SENU-692884 format. One record per residue: residue in one letter; x, y, z of N, C-alpha, C in turn. Coordinates in steps of 0.001 Angstrom, whole numbers, padded with zeros to 6 digits, always signed. Layout:
BEGIN
AXYZXYZXYZ
...
***
This chain:
BEGIN
X+008748+050687+140029+010167+050647+139661+010296+050238+138203
X+011177+050900+137481+011391+050596+136067+012846+050217+135836
X+013063+049467+134786+014418+049092+134410+014854+049926+133207
X+016020+050549+133323+016551+051360+132229+017938+050851+131867
X+018304+051032+130614+019618+050593+130148+020630+051722+130285
X+021824+051369+130767+022940+052306+130753+023655+052108+129423
X+023708+053169+128621+024217+053094+127257+025661+053586+127197
X+026485+052931+126370+027836+053439+126125+027704+054797+125436
X+028105+055882+126101+027869+057224+125549+028845+057580+124433
X+028461+058553+123641+029349+059086+122608+030329+060036+123279
X+031620+059766+123132+032635+060524+123866+033487+061411+122974
X+033083+061596+121751+033821+062446+120828+033357+062175+119413
X+033619+063132+118518+033136+063005+117150+033719+061785+116454
X+034996+061454+116759+035659+060357+116050+035648+059052+116837
X+035015+059040+118000+035026+057850+118852+033799+057000+118564
X+034007+055783+118064+032918+054873+117742+032815+053717+118725
X+033886+053464+119469+033919+052342+120406+034750+052707+121619
X+034621+051920+122654+035456+052079+123842+035660+050709+124482
X+036801+050551+125127+037112+049310+125832+036819+049487+127319
X+036086+048558+127900+035760+048643+129327+036987+048222+130131
X+037502+049149+130935+038680+048872+131754+038311+048266+133105
X+037344+048901+133780+037033+048470+135143+035629+048932+135537
X+034865+048031+136145+033570+048403+136711+033794+048918+138131
X+033302+050113+138409+033451+050719+139736+032320+050313+140672
X+031242+049751+140100+030105+049272+140883+029850+047822+140530
X+029204+047107+141442+028843+045707+141189+027330+045555+141321
X+026763+044501+140735+025310+044300+140839+024830+044360+142286
X+023747+045110+142487+023202+045282+143831+023589+046600+144473
X+024626+047278+143912+025061+048559+144471+024077+049669+144124
X+023870+050581+145068+023038+051744+144821+023839+052792+144067
X+023212+053445+143113+023898+054414+142260+023121+055723+142244
X+023838+056820+142386+023234+058139+142260+023364+058610+140812
X+022475+059479+140405+022572+060042+139053+023869+060831+138929
X+024565+060632+137799+025850+061270+137490+027013+060673+138293
X+026781+059628+139068+027867+058955+139775+028599+058025+138808
X+029944+057988+138892+030744+057155+137995+030464+055681+138247
X+030229+054942+137171+029879+053527+137274+031010+052633+136755
X+031729+053097+135738+032811+052296+135171+033839+053186+134514
X+035024+052609+134249+036091+053290+133531+036224+052661+132150
X+036359+053503+131120+036517+053000+129762+037737+053649+129130
X+038229+053026+128059+039391+053545+127343+039076+053643+125860
X+039472+054763+125258+039420+054914+123813+040852+055058+123330
X+041049+055261+122033+042413+055441+121545+042926+056845+121819
X+042131+057672+122518+042560+059019+122858+042732+059230+124355
X+041829+058653+125169+041872+058956+126598+041133+057877+127384
X+041524+057719+128642+040773+056894+129577+039842+057819+130360
X+038599+057385+130576+037649+058257+131259+036619+057425+132017
X+035856+058086+132876+034805+057427+133641+033449+057708+133009
X+032540+056737+133111+031181+056880+132566+030209+057020+133736
X+029467+058137+133790+028503+058332+134880+027155+057687+134569
X+026389+057458+135607+025057+056888+135433+024075+057978+134998
X+023171+057619+134097+022150+058577+133641+020941+058600+134568
X+020874+057630+135501+019740+057546+136414+020218+057182+137819
X+019403+057512+138788+019627+057045+140152+018867+055733+140327
X+019432+054808+141064+018766+053527+141264+019739+052479+141756
X+019498+051234+141356+020342+050106+141768+020863+049399+140514
X+022167+049101+140502+022747+048371+139378+022269+046925+139436
X+021412+046553+138491+020825+045220+138502+021698+044204+137787
X+022229+044599+136595+022961+043621+135789+024022+044321+134945
X+025191+043676+134853+026266+044162+133994+026240+043356+132699
X+026167+044058+131558+026009+043394+130263+027312+043277+129475
X+028351+043990+129887+029631+043951+129171+030766+043745+130172
X+031630+042801+129885+032703+042451+130802+033899+043391+130659
X+034755+043401+131670+035991+044178+131613+036871+043628+130489
X+037442+044536+129704+038259+044150+128566+037487+044048+127269
X+036158+044115+127348+035322+043990+126153+035242+045327+125416
X+035297+045256+124070+035142+046447+123236+033662+046620+122913
X+033121+047790+123244+031683+048041+123103+031458+049246+122198
X+030518+049116+121285+030191+050205+120373+029376+051285+121082
X+029553+052521+120638+028758+053637+121145+027282+053365+120856
X+026435+053576+121870+025003+053365+121703+024524+052011+122175
X+025457+051113+122524+025059+049778+122968+024863+049757+124480
X+023886+048967+124949+023631+048860+126393+024759+048112+127069
X+025237+048622+128209+026321+047976+128944+025882+047532+130337
X+024720+048001+130793+024229+047602+132114+022740+047891+132221
X+022097+047232+133205+020682+047474+133502+020586+048092+134891
X+019843+049185+134988+019660+049880+136270+018183+049863+136626
X+017877+049446+137854+016510+049553+138360+016337+050963+138893
X+015433+051710+138234+015314+053136+138515+013898+053489+138926
X+013780+054689+139518+012469+055200+139896+011762+055874+138727
X+012438+055953+137572+011819+056562+136401+010642+055721+135958
X+009558+056334+135610+008348+055603+135221+008623+054714+134027
X+007990+053528+134026+008201+052559+132959+007862+053177+131613
X+008703+052930+130634+008473+053385+129273+008901+054820+129030
X+009378+055525+130070+009780+056913+129893+011290+056979+129838
X+011811+057600+128810+013252+057721+128672+013636+059186+128609
X+014789+059511+129170+015273+060877+129076+015806+061121+127683
X+015939+062366+127348+016452+062723+126024+017851+062165+125806
X+018680+062157+126881+020041+061632+126743+020043+060168+126352
X+019131+059381+126972+019084+057954+126672+018692+057739+125224
X+017719+058531+124744+017281+058388+123357+018412+058717+122408
X+019143+059791+122709+020252+060186+121839+021343+059126+121842
X+021697+058626+123056+022761+057641+123157+022390+056336+122483
X+021096+056047+122352+020656+054796+121760+020856+054777+120248
X+020968+055962+119656+021105+056039+118202+022538+055724+117795
X+022716+054664+117061+024045+054273+116601+024356+054997+115304
X+025608+055443+115154+025983+056264+114011+025981+055474+112714
X+025919+056205+111613+025915+055572+110295+027214+054825+110048
X+028292+055325+110636+029577+054652+110451+029553+053253+111026
X+028892+053112+112197+028807+051793+112811+027954+050856+111967
X+026855+051382+111382+026006+050564+110534+026781+050085+109319
X+027647+050976+108809+028453+050611+107645+029404+049477+107972
X+030027+049563+109163+030926+048497+109594+030181+047186+109743
X+028989+047269+110375+028198+046065+110596+027811+045410+109281
X+027384+046233+108289+026977+045706+106990+028146+045050+106282
X+029326+045722+106344+030484+045208+105632+030990+043911+106246
X+031017+043858+107579+031535+042659+108232+030612+041475+108041
X+029276+041704+108029+028335+040609+107806+028464+040046+106402
X+028805+040913+105442+028874+040484+104062+030074+039646+103733
X+031050+039534+104663+032269+038796+104365+032492+037653+105327
X+031417+037188+105962+031542+036139+106973+032033+034832+106372
X+031727+034570+105103+032111+033295+104496+033614+033146+104436
X+034332+034254+104149+035792+034163+104095+036377+034017+105486
X+035783+034724+106456+036320+034680+107819+036275+033273+108372
X+035302+032497+107953+035172+031139+108469+036355+030275+108084
X+037082+030700+107023+038215+029900+106578+039442+030119+107440
X+039444+031203+108228+040579+031481+109096+040326+030852+110451
X+041286+030107+110935+041055+029323+112141+041349+030116+113409
X+042546+030689+113508+042979+031298+114767+042478+032734+114875
X+042012+033166+116059+041605+034554+116258+042818+035477+116234
X+042593+036737+115916+043689+037701+115833+044248+037985+117225
X+045575+037897+117352+046253+038182+118615+047102+039431+118422
X+046818+040493+119206+047494+041770+119003+048698+041958+119926
X+049045+040934+120707+050130+041088+121673+051450+041445+121004
X+051695+040865+119814+052971+041086+119133+052866+042114+118013
X+051812+042922+118034+051630+043932+116986+052762+044952+117035
X+053224+045373+115859+054343+046314+115787+053891+047763+115740
X+052564+047990+115675+052064+049353+115658+050710+049416+116350
X+050213+050627+116552+048971+050823+117293+047766+050600+116386
X+046729+049895+116921+045468+049721+116217+044341+050173+117136
X+043434+050975+116610+042319+051483+117403+041369+050346+117756
X+040563+050535+118818+039583+049504+119171+038649+049149+118019
X+038279+050141+117189+037406+049871+116057+038071+048946+115053
X+039338+049221+114725+040080+048375+113778+040258+046970+114351
X+040577+046871+115645+040748+045559+116278+039455+044759+116226
X+038341+045436+116468+037059+044749+116477+036719+044197+115087
X+036993+045002+114057+036757+044531+112688+037649+043337+112382
X+038912+043431+112816+039857+042339+112567+039403+041054+113250
X+038871+041179+114460+038414+039996+115193+037176+039394+114532
X+036235+040270+114171+035000+039785+113558+035269+039119+112208
X+036224+039662+111459+036547+039122+110141+037687+038102+110191
X+038236+037904+111420+039350+036974+111622+040501+037291+110672
X+040869+038559+110658+042029+038999+109893+043270+038706+110723
X+044141+037881+110211+045343+037505+110944+046253+038716+111126
X+047043+038697+112199+047937+039816+112488+048902+040062+111323
X+049356+038988+110697+050271+039126+109565+049612+039905+108434
X+048330+039638+108193+047596+040375+107164+047423+041835+107576
X+047092+042032+108852+046864+043392+109364+048123+044237+109239
X+049274+043618+109539+050542+044345+109487+050914+044726+108059
X+050347+044019+107065+050680+044295+105662+049911+045473+105093
X+048902+045956+105818+048063+047042+105316+048765+048383+105515
X+048858+049156+104457+049433+050505+104558+048355+051457+105040
X+048496+051959+106250+047486+052847+106817+047486+054213+106161
X+046311+054764+105964+046176+056103+105384+045824+057150+106432
X+045718+056721+107692+045368+057657+108755+046568+058414+109278
X+046329+059226+110325+047397+059986+110964+048483+059037+111451
X+049750+059436+111231+050899+058652+111657+050927+057281+110992
X+050281+057144+109822+050291+055884+109101+049407+054820+109701
X+048443+055232+110523+047574+054253+111175+046566+053657+110207
X+046184+052430+110505+045152+051752+109728+043792+052286+110175
X+042972+052715+109223+041671+053283+109525+040558+052286+109203
X+039334+052656+109584+038180+051828+109248+038077+051651+107738
X+038311+052733+106989+038240+052683+105526+039268+051695+104970
X+040492+051721+105533+041518+050775+105083+041078+049335+105310
X+040469+049088+106486+040029+047734+106815+038930+047252+105874
X+037959+048127+105601+036851+047742+104728+037336+047466+103310
X+038301+048273+102835+038863+048044+101503+039630+046735+101457
X+040387+046458+102524+041149+045209+102584+040217+044001+102564
X+039164+044067+103368+038218+042948+103452+037522+042729+102104
X+037141+043844+101463+036466+043727+100173+037391+043107+099124
X+038651+043552+099089+039593+043018+098116+039959+041569+098432
X+040027+041247+099716+040315+039863+100082+039163+038954+099664
X+037951+039479+099797+036770+038717+099401+036798+038408+097905
X+037330+039351+097124+037395+039171+095674+038648+038417+095241
X+039449+037988+096224+040645+037219+095911+041799+038063+095439
X+041751+039372+095734+042815+040267+095312+043811+040438+096441
X+044938+041043+096114+045948+041336+097125+046097+042839+097230
X+046473+043273+098391+046618+044710+098625+048076+045101+098504
X+048332+046122+097709+049695+046620+097602+050049+047293+098916
X+051149+046928+099458+051510+047468+100763+052965+047862+100793
X+053258+048751+101714+054629+049151+101943+055140+048401+103151
X+056111+047497+102968+056565+046692+104099+057183+047559+105180
X+056886+047214+106415+057469+047919+107545+058830+047320+107813
X+059863+048118+107667+061221+047615+107794+061825+048051+109118
X+062747+047304+109573+063494+047662+110766+064960+047757+110402
X+065736+048445+111186+067151+048589+110898+067893+047357+111399
X+068664+047511+112420+069396+046372+112959+068508+045604+113918
X+068730+044282+114064+067924+043520+115014+068140+044030+116429
X+067059+044055+117210+067145+044564+118571+067930+043609+119462
X+068772+044172+120302+069530+043370+121260+068634+043159+122477
X+068379+041928+122872+067491+041695+124018+068061+042273+125301
X+067161+042745+126157+067593+043303+127441+068133+042194+128332
X+069150+042535+129105+069697+041555+130053+068991+041714+131386
X+068616+040610+131993+067919+040623+133274+068769+039885+134296
X+069084+040591+135381+069917+040018+136433+069084+039758+137676
X+069653+038981+138565+068973+038674+139815+068717+039953+140598
X+067499+040116+141067+067140+041307+141831+066529+042410+140992
X+066589+042292+139638+065971+043295+138775+064453+043221+138889
X+063803+044369+138825+062347+044414+138857+061805+044593+137448
X+060866+043769+137049+060255+043860+135733+058895+044529+135872
X+058713+045648+135184+057479+046426+135253+056812+046397+133881
X+055605+045894+133830+054863+045845+132571+054326+047227+132216
X+054551+047669+130986+054009+048960+130552+052490+048935+130622
X+051906+050032+131098+050451+050124+131049+050017+050571+129657
X+048714+050610+129427+048185+050905+128096+048636+052274+127594
X+048597+053283+128453+048966+054625+128025+050457+054719+127704
X+051291+054018+128494+052730+054045+128240+053064+053430+126887
X+052376+052333+126550+052584+051691+125245+052199+052644+124115
X+051078+053356+124304+050602+054274+123282+051591+055421+123090
X+052088+055973+124199+053061+057061+124127+054323+056582+123417
X+054803+055392+123787+056029+054857+123195+055885+054722+121684
X+054769+054177+121250+054573+053973+119820+054482+055299+119074
X+053758+056266+119645+053604+057549+118969+054927+058305+118878
X+055761+058198+119908+057055+058869+119873+057975+058248+118824
X+057989+056927+118753+058796+056239+117745+058310+056594+116344
X+056995+056585+116162+056428+056928+114857+056790+058359+114457
X+056748+059292+115420+057041+060687+115106+058486+060846+114645
X+059421+060176+115325+060826+060263+114923+061046+059606+113568
X+060256+058571+113269+060365+057893+111976+059786+058757+110858
X+058691+059458+111152+058008+060251+110134+058711+061584+109879
X+059112+062279+110947+059621+063654+110818+061109+063738+111137
X+061913+064266+110210+063311+064568+110541+063345+065776+111475
X+063697+065541+112726+063634+066593+113747+064890+067482+113721
X+064663+068774+113822+065726+069757+114032+065304+070622+115207
X+066251+071005+116072+065906+071823+117238+066752+073088+117263
X+066103+074240+117409+066780+075531+117558+066563+076049+118974
X+067567+076737+119521+067519+077224+120902+067690+078738+120953
X+066923+079366+121839+067031+080802+122075+066922+081047+123572
X+067737+081975+124103+067609+082363+125503+066858+083685+125573
X+065850+083731+126425+065001+084924+126534+065111+085536+127926
X+065122+086858+127981+065115+087604+129243+063655+087856+129629
X+063196+087206+130701+061788+087312+131104+061641+088046+132439
X+062584+088938+132715+062569+089666+133991+061280+090457+134173
X+060834+091149+133140+059600+091935+133245+058406+091047+133571
X+058369+089855+132977+057264+088928+133218+057276+088449+134664
X+058470+088132+135186+058586+087656+136566+058089+088726+137543
X+058534+089973+137357+058114+091065+138249+056615+091332+138122
X+056104+091300+136868+054676+091541+136644+053823+090474+137311
X+054229+089219+137161+053456+088129+137784+053493+088247+139313
X+054646+088542+139863+054751+088688+141321+053850+089816+141828
X+053666+090824+141005+052845+091966+141394+051359+091618+141394
X+050914+090771+140447+049489+090540+140242+048971+089186+140728
X+049828+088243+141028+049351+086877+141289+048420+086776+142493
X+048691+087544+143568+047818+087474+144751+046449+088079+144475
X+046425+089233+143789+045149+089861+143430+044348+088955+142501
X+045045+088312+141569+044373+087426+140624+043748+086234+141345
X+044476+085685+142304+043973+084546+143074+042719+084928+143852
X+042730+086085+144472+041564+086534+145249+040367+086823+144344
X+040627+087447+143208+039550+087871+142323+038961+086714+141518
X+039836+085850+140978+039394+084789+140071+039331+083412+140720
X+039966+083267+141885+040008+081957+142529+040897+080970+141790
X+041830+081487+140996+042736+080662+140202+044155+081166+140344
X+045122+080270+140138+046529+080655+140195+046938+081312+138880
X+047806+082289+138958+048372+082938+137778+049786+082397+137597
X+049949+081463+136665+051252+080855+136400+051898+081520+135180
X+053119+081087+134877+053797+081614+133695+053207+081046+132401
X+052609+079864+132471+052179+079159+131258+051272+079974+130351
X+050201+080607+130848+049349+081381+129940+050081+082550+129286
X+051040+083125+129979+051819+084232+129405+052668+083719+128252
X+053294+082540+128456+054119+081954+127403+053262+081536+126206
X+052088+080977+126482+051198+080555+125393+050726+081755+124586
X+050479+082874+125253+050089+084083+124538+051185+084520+123572
X+052445+084441+123992+053566+084811+123128+053669+083858+121940
X+053454+082567+122187+053484+081570+121111+052380+081866+120100
X+051199+082165+120596+050059+082451+119719+050340+083666+118840
X+050922+084719+119413+051226+085919+118628+052300+085636+117585
X+053285+084808+117934+054334+084452+116977+053779+083604+115833
X+052808+082734+116134+052164+081931+115082+051451+082836+114090
X+050832+083901+114582+050169+084843+113673+051188+085523+112749
X+052391+085744+113270+053447+086349+112449+054041+085349+111458
X+054077+084067+111859+054648+083017+111020+053627+081882+110871
X+052568+082098+110095+051484+081105+109986+051913+079772+109373
X+053060+079727+108674+053501+078471+108072+054138+077519+109092
X+054123+077924+110372+054511+076992+111429+053273+076264+111948
X+052100+076801+111596+050816+076246+112040+050208+075412+110912
X+050945+074359+110531+050563+073549+109374+050598+072068+109743
X+050084+071252+108822+050170+069803+108924+050537+069242+107557
X+051090+068035+107550+051513+067398+106307+050619+066206+106023
X+050121+066150+104800+049302+065027+104347+049890+064542+103028
X+050783+063557+103090+051469+063085+101886+052336+064181+101317
X+052043+064611+100085+052801+065710+099485+052023+067021+099543
X+051006+067059+100401+050218+068272+100572+050508+068917+101923
X+050545+070249+101944+050705+071010+103185+049362+071654+103518
X+048861+071379+104711+047577+071927+105135+047844+073092+106091
X+047527+074279+105651+047710+075473+106475+046465+075657+107333
X+046615+075514+108643+045483+075525+109553+044993+076949+109822
X+043678+077096+109793+043063+078393+110071+043063+078691+111561
X+042690+077692+112369+042603+077884+113817+043963+077684+114470
X+044165+078368+115575+045373+078201+116388+044970+077434+117632
X+045239+076149+117638+044880+075268+118752+046162+074790+119428
X+046410+075280+120624+047674+075014+121314+047540+073822+122269
X+048311+072789+122024+048384+071662+122945+049394+071968+124040
X+049101+071539+125262+050051+071750+126365+050273+070425+127077
X+051509+070000+127114+051854+068715+127721+051667+068791+129236
X+051001+067781+129792+050738+067715+131237+051250+066372+131760
X+052085+066419+132781+052578+065194+133413+051540+064683+134394
X+051208+063397+134295+050205+062785+135169+050861+062183+136403
X+050093+061960+137471+050659+061331+138683+051299+059984+138401
X+050834+059282+137365+051388+057969+137018+052749+058076+136360
X+053144+059301+135980+054392+059495+135258+054184+059582+133761
X+053001+059227+133290+052689+059325+131870+052431+060778+131478
X+052330+061005+130173+052157+062346+129647+050885+062416+128819
X+050151+063525+128932+048943+063717+128148+048931+065163+127644
X+048306+065401+126487+048379+066729+125869+046973+067254+125554
X+046308+067912+126516+045032+068570+126221+045257+069781+125318
X+044215+070175+124597+044351+071223+123581+043480+072433+123929
X+044086+073621+123847+043353+074877+124007+042876+075283+122619
X+041581+075091+122349+041039+075402+121033+040912+076921+120861
X+041296+077412+119678+041214+078841+119366+041874+079684+120457
X+043126+079370+120742+043851+080039+121825+043952+081544+121614
X+043936+081984+120363+044065+083414+120078+042812+084203+120435
X+041745+083527+120823+040502+084207+121199+040455+084561+122684
X+041473+084132+123457+041489+084369+124903+042427+085521+125266
X+042073+086257+126338+043030+087173+126943+043800+086403+128027
X+044672+087088+128747+045489+086405+129754+044627+085740+130826
X+043583+086427+131264+042695+085853+132276+042040+084578+131762
X+041524+084635+130546+040891+083462+129958+041869+082313+129774
X+043083+082627+129305+044098+081582+129125+044463+080943+130462
X+044607+081770+131509+044948+081244+132830+043886+080265+133313
X+042624+080603+133104+041543+079740+133565+041495+078426+132778
X+041619+078508+131455+041530+077280+130660+042751+076400+130874
X+043923+076999+131060+045140+076224+131344+044992+075471+132663
X+044549+076168+133699+044385+075534+135012+043319+074441+134979
X+042224+074705+134265+041133+073730+134188+041570+072455+133471
X+042215+072602+132314+042641+071431+131558+043692+070624+132319
X+044637+071325+132954+045678+070631+133711+045086+069860+134886
X+044140+070480+135596+043510+069834+136752+042730+068597+136328
X+041908+068732+135285+041103+067595+134849+041943+066505+134192
X+043081+066890+133609+043992+065882+133046+044538+064998+134156
X+044934+065605+135272+045512+064837+136385+044445+064006+137109
X+043184+064422+136973+042081+063680+137607+041431+062689+136641
X+042007+062569+135434+041492+061648+134421+040045+061974+134040
X+039748+063263+133896+038392+063694+133592+038286+064452+132273
X+039299+064332+131420+039250+064997+130124+038344+064240+129159
X+037717+064975+128255+036924+064362+127199+037822+064104+125987
X+037539+063067+125201+038388+062761+124039+038589+063949+123103
X+037544+064746+122879+037666+065878+121966+038633+066943+122482
X+038895+066938+123788+039822+067920+124360+041274+067518+124156
X+041494+066355+123567+042846+065887+123271+043124+065873+121771
X+042177+066354+120986+042301+066294+119527+042310+067699+118931
X+042846+067793+117715+042765+069045+116968+043893+070022+117201
X+044943+069633+117926+046049+070546+118170+046800+070899+116891
X+047271+072147+116801+048055+072575+115639+049485+072945+116013
X+049754+073141+117299+051106+073443+117801+051114+073062+119279
X+052247+072561+119765+052305+072076+121149+053407+072774+121941
X+053121+073001+123226+054073+073596+124165+054298+072617+125306
X+055557+072401+125669+055900+071511+126781+056775+072267+127775
X+056331+072349+129016+057048+073109+130046+058010+072199+130805
X+059197+071995+130232+060196+071143+130905+060792+071856+132109
X+060611+073176+132179+061121+073928+133324+060451+073555+134622
X+059232+073003+134553+058533+072602+135771+059249+071453+136471
X+060149+070758+135758+060937+069686+136358+062351+070150+136700
X+062596+071469+136569+063919+071999+136860+064881+071895+135697
X+064382+071521+134503+065242+071404+133326+065408+072755+132646
X+066633+073051+132165+066885+074345+131541+066532+074330+130056
X+066559+073155+129430+066168+073048+128022+065911+071588+127694
X+065361+071338+126501+065081+069972+126090+064962+069906+124582
X+064849+068682+124046+064647+068494+122605+063359+067710+122423
X+062218+068389+122481+060921+067701+122472+060636+067023+121140
X+059786+065990+121194+059381+065242+120007+058026+065752+119538
X+057893+065939+118229+056709+066537+117625+055488+065636+117796
X+054344+066252+118069+053063+065557+118124+052495+065488+116705
X+052526+064314+116098+052001+064172+114735+050485+064394+114718
X+049925+064999+113655+050567+065421+112409+051028+066876+112422
X+051281+067444+113611+051816+068800+113684+053254+068796+113163
X+053829+069987+113026+055192+070060+112489+056157+070746+113449
X+055690+071135+114637+056589+071828+115559+056096+071714+116994
X+057059+071836+117922+056753+071809+119354+057800+072654+120072
X+057364+073394+121086+058255+074293+121816+058385+073848+123267
X+059629+073679+123724+059893+073350+125132+060313+074605+125877
X+059701+074822+127047+059985+075992+127877+060872+075576+129035
X+062066+076164+129133+062997+075801+130196+062714+076539+131493
X+063451+076173+132527+063279+076801+133836+063733+078259+133805
X+063010+079104+134545+063402+080510+134688+064464+080591+135771
X+065632+081154+135431+066750+081213+136375+067326+082628+136442
X+067820+082982+137628+068535+084251+137771+069950+084082+137227
X+070375+085051+136381+071705+084980+135781+072327+086370+135706
X+073663+086440+135811+074316+087731+135567+074274+088040+134078
X+073990+089271+133732+073910+089662+132328+074490+091051+132146
X+075034+091294+130969+075594+092609+130640+074505+093456+130001
X+074243+094629+130582+073239+095538+130032+073880+096886+129730
X+073426+097484+128649+073903+098815+128280+073135+099866+129067
X+073848+100822+129618+073237+101941+130351+073799+103245+129788
X+073182+104381+130134+073725+105670+129653+075145+105918+130129
X+075552+105167+131158+076886+105394+131725+077854+104264+131368
X+077450+103412+130415+078309+102305+130024+077682+100962+130373
X+078369+099903+130027+077870+098557+130297+077927+098238+131791
X+076946+097457+132235+076894+097061+133646+076454+095610+133749
X+076975+094916+134749+076568+093534+135007+075433+093557+136026
X+074282+092989+135625+073101+092999+136480+072530+091586+136557
X+071636+091375+137528+070968+090086+137677+069645+090129+136916
X+069450+089153+136004+068231+089087+135204+067630+087688+135301
X+066332+087591+135031+065644+086294+134982+065621+085825+133525
X+066212+084653+133267+066317+084165+131891+065846+082716+131775
X+065490+082338+130544+065055+080977+130275+065408+080612+128838
X+065562+079307+128594+065810+078818+127245+064508+078330+126612
X+064353+078622+125333+063257+078094+124521+063862+077117+123522
X+063339+075889+123488+063842+074855+122577+062745+074525+121580
X+063019+074775+120299+061994+074607+119263+062371+073465+118322
X+061641+072337+118406+061841+071217+117489+060842+071337+116345
X+061312+071109+115107+060424+071237+113958+060752+070201+112894
X+059769+069961+112047+059834+068940+111008+060560+069512+109793
X+061788+069006+109540+062619+069585+108490+062133+069239+107085
X+061102+068403+106975+060517+068160+105655+059878+069429+105110
X+059272+070206+106008+058510+071376+105568+058902+072660+106279
X+059670+072572+107346+060102+073762+108080+061626+073818+108050
X+062163+074813+107372+063612+074976+107302+064120+075782+108491
X+065441+075832+108623+066040+076521+109762+065673+077984+109842
X+065483+078611+108686+065126+080035+108683+063792+080269+109372
X+062787+079475+109003+061464+079616+109615+061471+079136+111056
X+062042+077946+111300+062049+077396+112657+062793+078278+113637
X+063946+078813+113190+064740+079679+114060+064114+081045+114246
X+063541+081590+113167+062906+082914+113262+061684+082879+114168
X+060938+081776+114096+059739+081661+114920+060085+081695+116406
X+061036+080876+116826+061363+080821+118255+061998+082133+118711
X+062718+082800+117810+063273+084105+118147+062142+085119+118351
X+061079+085005+117542+059958+085929+117680+059214+085695+118995
X+059074+084424+119400+058461+084130+120704+059260+084812+121808
X+060603+084693+121746+061461+085333+122750+061302+086850+122720
X+061166+087426+121523+060989+088883+121420+059724+089335+122137
X+058630+088589+121945+057380+088961+122615+057512+088840+124137
X+058233+087837+124591+058427+087678+126034+059273+088818+126599
X+060316+089195+125872+061228+090236+126359+060594+091623+126313
X+059632+091818+125405+058983+093128+125270+057673+093203+126079
X+057460+092244+126943+056234+092204+127749+056107+093500+128550
X+054918+094070+128510+054668+095356+129194+054494+095123+130698
X+055471+095597+131468+055426+095415+132928+054354+096256+133585
X+053791+097233+132860+052733+098092+133396+051342+097610+133016
X+051290+096483+132373+050010+095918+131914+049130+095556+133102
X+047834+095805+132963+046893+095443+134009+046170+094135+133622
X+045669+093453+134617+044967+092198+134359+043610+092200+135020
***
């Protein structure tokens, strides 16, 4: 019998640390290879970590709530693997990235100043989101929350990055001050009133993250929303014709979502300046079309997995990737990289019976489209014999966009083009 270390795995290109949420096994439990051993959280997603070996969990090295760097041992497993033999995965996971070494070197070099700070950093009253990596640096360097709040973040949505922290620590070491933009508030908040019988529910970690990102997005981007009603009768009839055959052939459901995403993708090709991001006074025109799709979780929270290079898929491919991402999102099995890199987002509010909505932009994107419920409506149609009132299937498209860089002409034309593609859908198309 040999003892092997269970290593905190690398869960994405930008993920350097993870917080241990819950151990699913306890010392003495038998573990199968690839069986989930614990749940961890990053600043992108909560996920489960599987065991790299079959055996018995001998010892837990990291407690729940502890922030652990990628590549660090978190548990000891007694395994049947021969002593001294490691799998390729273990060797790879053991290698700590250069970024982590840089953090370690920088934090060790400033220990003398940290000793002068008495109280540890408390993030309970923080006014903005800080990644586990930033929190860990702040704790190691004993950067007070007041100091942390004074740092102007250069990351997405104004977040404080590792680079910002290292610069702050270096300048503090030299006795300098950092120029910062104070975070201002408007009117003082009126405290909530609590009456007898009221239930108080503490926000979970994901709810807090969503709340902060939504507030930040409204603060960063002046939102404007344009609405268009689209006739999707041909799409409804086409889907009804093919959905059973598709289910039998592919083993997957054929929903409206991939059809709508295809129309969005084609409209983006016509209006590429909707597929942009803002970086200060620079506009970044994205080459890839990566469509985020909002998914409601059983907990009531919202998550947005991303379809990378959506324009490379046909309807069958889009249907499969949409179903796969939605299923794994609800099962909490998404990888961090599957939640990053979006360039445009679609939210299907129609799945809740809503006819339209005013969605909030996912930063640093500049636009988001809400899809309303498909409803039967009377409509006037021109015929060779005159106008006639007929029953048609219609839906509203609600397009919110960042008025800093997207004017009404572009924002309105784009959503109109999406509707045009939906209305011109070929009912004779095969799948």
